[in-house]
N, C-alpha and C positions, 0 to 999 in steps of 0.2 A: 504493500500500500504506500502511496506517495506521501511523504512527510515534508511539507514546505518549510517547516521550522528547522528540521535537520539539515535540509539543503542550504538554507541561509547561513546557519552556523558554520557549515563546512566551507562555504564560499568566503565568508567573512574571516574565518581563521586562516584560510589559505592566503588571502590577500594580505592580511596583517603580517603573516610570516614572511611573505615575499618582500613587503616594504621594509620590515625591520632588518631583513638580511642585508639590504643595501644601505639603509640609513646608518648602520654602524660604521660603514666605510666613509659615508659623507660627513657625518658629525664625529670625526676623529678628534683626538685631543688638540692637535695644532689648530684645526679649523674652528673649534669651539673657542679657543683663546682669541683668535682673530675676530670672530663675531662679537665676543664680549668687549673687545677693544673698540670695535666699530660702534657697538651699541652705547658704550659709555661715552665715547666722543660725541656721537650724535645727540645723546641726552643732554650733555653739558651745553652744547651750542644752542640746542632747542630751548633749554631753560633760560639761557641768557636772552634769546630772541623774544620769548614770550613776555619777559619783563618790560620790553620796549613798546608793547602793543597799547594802543589807545582805544577808547570806547567807540570811535568811528571805524575801527577795523572790521571788515566783513567776515567775522569768524563764523557766524551761522551759515552764510552762503558757502564758504569753503568746506565746512563740516558736512553740509547737506550734499554737495557735489561729490565729495570723495567717499563718504560713507554710503551714499546712494549707489556707487559702483559696486561695492562689496555686497550690498543687499540684492541688487539686480542680478549679479553673477551667482546663480544658484544651481550648480550641477547636482544631479542626483546619482549617487554611486550605487549602481545596481549589481555589480560584480558578475555580470553575465559573461559567458564565454561563447566562442564561435559556434560550438555544437548545439547551443541552446535553441537556436532558431529551428532546429529539427526535432530535438528530443523534448523540449519544454513547450513547444507550440500547442500540442494537443491538451496540455495541462494549464493553459492560460487562465481559465476560470478559477483555478485552485491556488493561484499565486498572489492573491490580494494581501495575505499576511506577509509574504516575502517582500513585497514592494513597500508595505507600510514600515517594515523594519529598515529598509533601505532609506526611506524618507527620514526616519528618526536619526539614523547614523549621520546622514548628510546634514541634518539640522544641527546636531551637537558639534560636529567638526567645524562647520561654518560659523556657528555662534561663538566659538572660541576665538576665531579670527576677528569677528566683529568686536568682541570684548577688548582685544588688544588695540584695535584701531580707535575705539571710543576712548580707551584709557590714554592714548597718545593726545587726543584732542581736548580732553577735559581741562588741563591747565590753561589752554587757550581760551576756552569757554569761561572759566572762572575769572581770568584776568580781564577779559573784555566786558563781560556782562555782570561782573561782581557777584557771580553765583556761588553756590556751595558745592563741595565735592560729593555730598550725599545725593545730589541729583543724578549722579552716575548710575545708581541702581534703578532709578525710575526710567531713565533713558534706555538702559540695557533691557529692561523688561518690555518696554514698548517696541524696541528694535527687534527683540526676539519674536514678538507677535508678527511683526512685519516680515521677518524672515520666513515664518511659517506660511504666510500669505504668498510670498514669492515662490517658495518651493511647490506649493499646491498648484499654482497657476502654471509653473514650469512643467510640472508633471502632465497636466492636461494638454499643454501646447505640444508636448512630445508625441501626441497622437497624430500630429500633422507632419508630413515630410517636406513640405514646401519651405524653401529657405526664406522666402519673403514673409511667411507667417511667423517664423522664429525671429526674424529681424524686427518686424513690427511689434511683436510682443516685448522684446527687450527694450525697444525705444519707448513704448508706452509705460512699461513698468518702471523704467529709470526716471521718466518724467514725474510719475506719481510718487515714487520713493523720495526723490529730491525735494519735491514740493512739500510733502508731508514732514520730512525732517527739518526743512527750513522753518515751517510754521511751528513745529515742536520746539525748536531751539529759540524761536522768537516769542513763544508763549501765545500764539494766535490760535486759540482753541476753536473759535468759530470756523475759521478756514480749515483747520485740521478736520473738523467734522464733515465738511463738504468733501474733502479728499477721501475720507473713510467711506462715505456713501458711494463714491465713484469706484473705489477699490472693491467694495462688496458687489456692486453691479457687474464689474468686470469679471470677478470670479464666477458668479452665477452664469454669465454668458459662456465662458469657456467650459464650465461643467456641463451645461446643456449641449454644447457643440460636440462633446466627446462621449455622451451616454451610449451611443450605438456603435462607437468606433472600437476597433481592436488595437492591440499594442503594435507598434512599429518595431519589430524585433531587430531588423537590420540596422535601424538608426540607433537604438539603445546599445547594441553590441559594438557598433562603430564608435560611439562616443566613449564607451568604456575602454576600448582598445587605444584610442587616441590619448586618453588620460594616462594609461599605463606606459605608453610609448614615450610620452613627455617625461615621465618619472625616470624611465630607463635611460633616456638621453642625459639627464642630470647625473644619474648614478654612474654612467659610463665614463664620466670625467674623473672618477675616483677609482674604479675597478672595472674589470672586464664584465660585460653583460651579454651572455650568449644569446638571450632572446631578442636583442636589439640588432636589427639589420643595418648595415652601413648605408648611409645616405651620401650620395655623390652629387656635387654641384660643379658644373663646368668651369665657371669663372675664367673665361677666356682672357679677360682684361688683365689677369695676373700672370699670364704665360711668360712675360718678360723676366719674371723672377727665376723661372726654370732655365731660361736661356743664359743666365749668369753662372749656372753650375757647369763646371768643366766635364769633359768626357773621360777623365782619368778613372782608372779602376777604383782608386781609393775614395772617389766621390760618388760611387754608385749608390750607396745608401743615403748620401746627402740629397741626391736627386729624388729617391723614393720618399724620404721623409718630407722634403719640401713639397712634393706633389700631394702627399697625404694631408699635409697641413693646409694646403690651399683648397683642395677639392673634397676630401673625405671627412665624414663626421661633421663636427661643428667647431673644430679647433680655431679656424680663422675667425669665425664669428665671435667666439669666446674672447679672443684677444681684442677685437674691435670693441666689444661691449665693455669689457673691464677697463680698457684705456679711456673710453668715453666717460664712464662713470667716475673713474679716478680723476680725470681732468675736471669734471664738474665739482667733485668734492674738494679738490685742491683749490679751485678758484673761489669757493665759498669760505674756506678756512683762511683766517687772516694771521694765525699764529705761526711764525716761521718754523719752529721745531715741529709743530704739528703737521705742517705741510710736508716736511721731509719724511716724517713717520708715515704719512699717508702714501707717499710714493713707494716707500719700501714695502708697505702693506700690500699694495696692489701688484707690485712686482712678485711678491710671494704668492698671492692668489693666482696670478697668471702662470707662474712657473709650476706651481703645485698641480694645477689642473691640466697642464700640458704633459705631465709625466706619463700618462697612459699612451701618448704618441710613440714612446720608445718601443712598446710592444704591439704596435699597430699591425705589423706584418708577421707576427709570430706564428699565425695559423696558415700561412701561405707556404706550402711545401716547396714550390718551385724556386723560391728564393735561396733555399739551402743548396741549390745546384751551382750558385755563383762561386767561382774560385776566389773568394774574398775573405780575408781574415776578419775574425770577430771584433778585433780592436778597431777596425775601420768603421764598423757599425756604431760602436759606442762613441767614437770621435765625431762621426757625422751627426748623431743626435745632439751631442753637447754643443757642436758648432751652430746648429740651427737654433737650439734653445737659447744660447748666448746671444745670437743675433736678434731674436725676438725680444728678449728682455732689455737689451741695449736700446733697441728701437723704441720700446715703451718708455724707457728712462729719458730719452731725448724728448719725446713728445710731452711727457708730464713736466719736465723741466722747462720746456718752452712756455707752458702755461704760466709758470711763475715769472718768466721773463716778460711775458705780455702784460702781467700785472705791475711791472716796474720793479720787481724784487730781483735785481741783477745779482747781488751777492748770494742770496738764498738759492737762486736758480743754479749758480755754479756749484755751491755746496751740495745741492740736491742731485745734480748730475754726477758729481764725483761719488756721492754716497750710493747712487743707483748703480754705477759701474762696479763699485766694490762689492755691493750686495749681489749683483748678478753673477759676478765671478765666483763668489763663495757658494751661491746656490747651485750653479752649474757644475763646478769642479769638486765640490765637497758634499753638500747636502743631497743633491740628486743621486749621487753614487750610492749613498747609504740607503736612501728611500727605495731606489730601484732594486737593490739587492733584496730588500724585505718583500717587495712585490713579487 
């Protein structure tokens, strides 16, 4: 006899085990220290910034716009697999309890994120509107109810496969979420009531539209696979993920970098690593994103020593997440046929990694130069060169041996 409760427990346990398996690689000791440093630095500058806010600052509008995004984005984790479209399709009428549990898990996971976002904005709210921190719990309760409304509507919208329907739903829900939150933070209870009535009408509309519709199994399974693939891509930056298929992007405009690699035997692996960095996986995109984020952070930080520490921090993040590139070709048997010594492989990877870190050091130091901090930019560049050399020729050797 089919037991939907047992099936849900098995799927939830399997997914939790799969996530925890890779999370222990992602949140290793070094990375936790880096995150704590970033969090502490951001909290300090945010606290100092909040003290400068005046009553005419549009805090309610900013809070409504940003928190509204987190409310509107309401994925439902169903833990469905590819084979379910065949084996569970005849049992669709018996899966109501299964999907209710999925909705509950989705609610609590997303509520935790909303709690953190609201906690970040509360100091701003108190400073601008001279409110009290005890309002946090009232706001959280109301936002939790709104998250339930968003999840329920999202569930009914998933009975439609048209992309325009999903886009229209997101647009309307975001507008209502942002309006309701703005009126909430501004204590406009009459306008809040009007928005609540519209939200109830909208839910009833979607509920009636889906009474006779069946589940769209292909869509639900596809969404679940996309979420897991996104997670695997992040985990692949820290360890090998067999379930993740390599993605290749042509990036023809970067072929000139390959042209700079000589055709000598000792540069064979340098060519392979450079090609993999440009085209395979997301190594290139990772470097671009971290460099852009680092440049923005350094531009906003005004403390000289803090700027240098930020540069070293982002160099570490970049180098650490590029280490899996060293084993990118380990499962390709044909490479072992090359009459090339292993030491050339190691030298090629170190040469490429050093070049990337030095390039990032120059870019981040130029940001300081553009701010007019000439002396700090010189010190930052020299510090970046020294750190890159240490990371490539010392730290990476130890780390790769452990891997």
